[in-house]
C-alpha beads as a LAMMPS data file, in Angstrom:
LAMMPS data file: protein, C-alpha beads

158 atoms
157 bonds

1 atom types
1 bond types

-500.0 500.0 xlo xhi
-500.0 500.0 ylo yhi
-500.0 500.0 zlo zhi

Masses

1 110.0

Atoms # bond

1 1 1 -82.026 -0.908 388.125
2 1 1 -84.211 2.044 387.023
3 1 1 -87.309 0.246 388.239
4 1 1 -85.720 -0.434 391.629
5 1 1 -84.594 3.189 391.996
6 1 1 -88.012 4.610 391.148
7 1 1 -90.377 2.120 392.695
8 1 1 -88.933 0.327 395.694
9 1 1 -88.581 1.461 399.276
10 1 1 -85.466 3.201 400.526
11 1 1 -84.658 0.284 402.848
12 1 1 -84.214 -2.185 399.992
13 1 1 -80.854 -2.678 398.365
14 1 1 -80.665 -3.522 394.678
15 1 1 -80.091 -7.136 393.625
16 1 1 -80.125 -8.351 390.018
17 1 1 -81.874 -11.611 390.928
18 1 1 -84.975 -9.911 392.287
19 1 1 -87.707 -8.662 389.924
20 1 1 -89.027 -5.204 390.732
21 1 1 -92.590 -4.342 389.842
22 1 1 -93.288 -0.887 388.474
23 1 1 -96.344 1.143 389.362
24 1 1 -96.803 2.309 385.751
25 1 1 -96.102 0.584 382.466
26 1 1 -92.540 1.187 381.334
27 1 1 -93.739 2.317 377.880
28 1 1 -95.729 5.053 379.582
29 1 1 -92.780 6.060 381.770
30 1 1 -90.616 6.560 378.666
31 1 1 -93.384 8.401 376.767
32 1 1 -93.343 12.167 376.299
33 1 1 -95.253 14.433 378.700
34 1 1 -97.740 15.245 375.923
35 1 1 -98.528 11.537 375.622
36 1 1 -99.184 10.994 379.326
37 1 1 -95.680 9.780 380.242
38 1 1 -92.922 11.157 382.446
39 1 1 -90.242 11.187 379.708
40 1 1 -87.902 8.918 381.642
41 1 1 -84.707 8.059 379.773
42 1 1 -84.064 4.483 378.730
43 1 1 -80.425 4.499 379.838
44 1 1 -79.453 1.398 377.816
45 1 1 -81.019 2.862 374.674
46 1 1 -79.407 6.258 375.300
47 1 1 -76.023 4.534 375.545
48 1 1 -76.581 2.809 372.183
49 1 1 -77.791 6.087 370.646
50 1 1 -74.546 7.730 371.787
51 1 1 -72.477 5.041 370.050
52 1 1 -74.466 5.566 366.842
53 1 1 -74.076 9.336 367.117
54 1 1 -70.316 9.033 367.696
55 1 1 -69.920 6.720 364.686
56 1 1 -71.957 9.140 362.580
57 1 1 -69.761 12.062 363.688
58 1 1 -66.667 10.020 362.930
59 1 1 -67.893 9.455 359.356
60 1 1 -68.787 13.149 359.021
61 1 1 -65.376 14.303 360.250
62 1 1 -63.630 11.834 357.961
63 1 1 -65.649 13.022 354.975
64 1 1 -64.591 16.612 355.759
65 1 1 -60.951 15.651 356.574
66 1 1 -61.360 16.918 360.117
67 1 1 -60.357 13.935 362.320
68 1 1 -58.307 13.991 365.497
69 1 1 -55.657 11.317 366.145
70 1 1 -58.047 8.771 367.695
71 1 1 -60.569 9.267 364.907
72 1 1 -57.841 8.802 362.277
73 1 1 -56.859 5.527 363.961
74 1 1 -60.504 4.374 363.920
75 1 1 -60.886 5.332 360.244
76 1 1 -57.685 3.498 359.361
77 1 1 -59.140 0.344 360.954
78 1 1 -62.400 0.814 359.053
79 1 1 -60.625 1.335 355.735
80 1 1 -58.786 -1.973 356.286
81 1 1 -62.148 -3.553 357.237
82 1 1 -60.688 -4.826 360.494
83 1 1 -61.560 -3.158 363.782
84 1 1 -59.095 -3.867 366.591
85 1 1 -61.185 -2.519 369.436
86 1 1 -64.459 -3.720 370.885
87 1 1 -65.570 -0.067 371.138
88 1 1 -65.253 0.454 367.394
89 1 1 -66.883 -2.916 366.673
90 1 1 -69.811 -1.945 368.916
91 1 1 -70.208 1.464 367.279
92 1 1 -70.121 -0.060 363.773
93 1 1 -72.625 -2.769 364.672
94 1 1 -75.108 -0.370 366.267
95 1 1 -74.698 2.192 363.454
96 1 1 -75.335 -0.571 360.889
97 1 1 -78.504 -1.771 362.646
98 1 1 -79.732 1.826 362.942
99 1 1 -78.988 2.495 359.260
100 1 1 -80.911 -0.588 358.121
101 1 1 -83.890 0.177 360.365
102 1 1 -84.246 3.918 359.740
103 1 1 -82.110 4.876 356.686
104 1 1 -82.047 1.859 354.381
105 1 1 -80.845 3.791 351.315
106 1 1 -77.713 5.093 353.044
107 1 1 -74.437 3.356 352.020
108 1 1 -72.963 0.661 354.268
109 1 1 -70.147 1.411 356.700
110 1 1 -67.522 -0.532 354.741
111 1 1 -67.972 1.939 351.858
112 1 1 -66.843 4.707 354.263
113 1 1 -69.763 6.986 353.419
114 1 1 -70.531 10.431 354.737
115 1 1 -72.718 10.474 357.829
116 1 1 -76.473 10.000 357.976
117 1 1 -78.089 13.430 357.717
118 1 1 -81.382 14.902 358.869
119 1 1 -83.912 16.869 356.785
120 1 1 -81.812 20.040 357.161
121 1 1 -78.810 18.241 355.598
122 1 1 -76.948 18.267 358.932
123 1 1 -75.425 15.230 360.663
124 1 1 -78.025 13.587 362.901
125 1 1 -77.994 14.920 366.438
126 1 1 -77.942 12.582 369.425
127 1 1 -81.431 13.775 370.356
128 1 1 -82.791 12.849 366.899
129 1 1 -81.227 9.392 367.020
130 1 1 -82.548 8.726 370.525
131 1 1 -86.060 9.940 369.639
132 1 1 -86.257 7.577 366.662
133 1 1 -85.052 4.660 368.780
134 1 1 -87.270 5.345 371.820
135 1 1 -90.395 5.643 369.663
136 1 1 -89.490 2.367 367.994
137 1 1 -88.786 0.448 371.223
138 1 1 -91.473 1.997 373.429
139 1 1 -94.485 2.968 371.331
140 1 1 -96.760 5.687 372.603
141 1 1 -99.218 4.406 375.200
142 1 1 -102.709 4.319 373.773
143 1 1 -104.716 7.146 375.281
144 1 1 -107.988 5.229 374.971
145 1 1 -106.654 2.493 377.239
146 1 1 -105.257 5.034 379.648
147 1 1 -108.559 6.912 379.862
148 1 1 -110.487 3.662 380.295
149 1 1 -108.166 2.589 383.120
150 1 1 -108.442 5.983 384.779
151 1 1 -112.233 5.931 384.660
152 1 1 -112.322 2.389 386.108
153 1 1 -110.123 3.417 389.034
154 1 1 -112.268 6.501 389.689
155 1 1 -115.445 4.315 389.618
156 1 1 -113.935 2.016 392.256
157 1 1 -113.375 4.968 394.582
158 1 1 -116.977 6.159 394.332

Bonds

1 1 1 2
2 1 2 3
3 1 3 4
4 1 4 5
5 1 5 6
6 1 6 7
7 1 7 8
8 1 8 9
9 1 9 10
10 1 10 11
11 1 11 12
12 1 12 13
13 1 13 14
14 1 14 15
15 1 15 16
16 1 16 17
17 1 17 18
18 1 18 19
19 1 19 20
20 1 20 21
21 1 21 22
22 1 22 23
23 1 23 24
24 1 24 25
25 1 25 26
26 1 26 27
27 1 27 28
28 1 28 29
29 1 29 30
30 1 30 31
31 1 31 32
32 1 32 33
33 1 33 34
34 1 34 35
35 1 35 36
36 1 36 37
37 1 37 38
38 1 38 39
39 1 39 40
40 1 40 41
41 1 41 42
42 1 42 43
43 1 43 44
44 1 44 45
45 1 45 46
46 1 46 47
47 1 47 48
48 1 48 49
49 1 49 50
50 1 50 51
51 1 51 52
52 1 52 53
53 1 53 54
54 1 54 55
55 1 55 56
56 1 56 57
57 1 57 58
58 1 58 59
59 1 59 60
60 1 60 61
61 1 61 62
62 1 62 63
63 1 63 64
64 1 64 65
65 1 65 66
66 1 66 67
67 1 67 68
68 1 68 69
69 1 69 70
70 1 70 71
71 1 71 72
72 1 72 73
73 1 73 74
74 1 74 75
75 1 75 76
76 1 76 77
77 1 77 78
78 1 78 79
79 1 79 80
80 1 80 81
81 1 81 82
82 1 82 83
83 1 83 84
84 1 84 85
85 1 85 86
86 1 86 87
87 1 87 88
88 1 88 89
89 1 89 90
90 1 90 91
91 1 91 92
92 1 92 93
93 1 93 94
94 1 94 95
95 1 95 96
96 1 96 97
97 1 97 98
98 1 98 99
99 1 99 100
100 1 100 101
101 1 101 102
102 1 102 103
103 1 103 104
104 1 104 105
105 1 105 106
106 1 106 107
107 1 107 108
108 1 108 109
109 1 109 110
110 1 110 111
111 1 111 112
112 1 112 113
113 1 113 114
114 1 114 115
115 1 115 116
116 1 116 117
117 1 117 118
118 1 118 119
119 1 119 120
120 1 120 121
121 1 121 122
122 1 122 123
123 1 123 124
124 1 124 125
125 1 125 126
126 1 126 127
127 1 127 128
128 1 128 129
129 1 129 130
130 1 130 131
131 1 131 132
132 1 132 133
133 1 133 134
134 1 134 135
135 1 135 136
136 1 136 137
137 1 137 138
138 1 138 139
139 1 139 140
140 1 140 141
141 1 141 142
142 1 142 143
143 1 143 144
144 1 144 145
145 1 145 146
146 1 146 147
147 1 147 148
148 1 148 149
149 1 149 150
150 1 150 151
151 1 151 152
152 1 152 153
153 1 153 154
154 1 154 155
155 1 155 156
156 1 156 157
157 1 157 158
């Protein structure tokens, strides 16, 4: 849907069946400004990062005995090793995949650990989680290729 919104004409209406062609590579669109991108958000990835962040905060609050009623209910399900809601299952699954990929030495969720922390010994922020994930999914576009492509297009104009 992002591709349709950014790159198709106003007259078109979005349909899932149709493939929309982007004018720039999606990796470049998601790249930082400093790397030649436009820092577009990957909405799906941001959604997953939020679930990971929420699960991490839940573990942090539990570790500090600072849960609200919903969080206590979630932690009770986790302590029994049986999640009743698809939301909690999703958060646990995504947090587990993130832990294995980026923080392998951190205890598993079923051990009810404290949260994953950053270098300043603070719970990971949503921004930090998203940045790790976006760099992993959409690597930085190679500047040498970009410069070569730019010079080819300028040669064609001459």
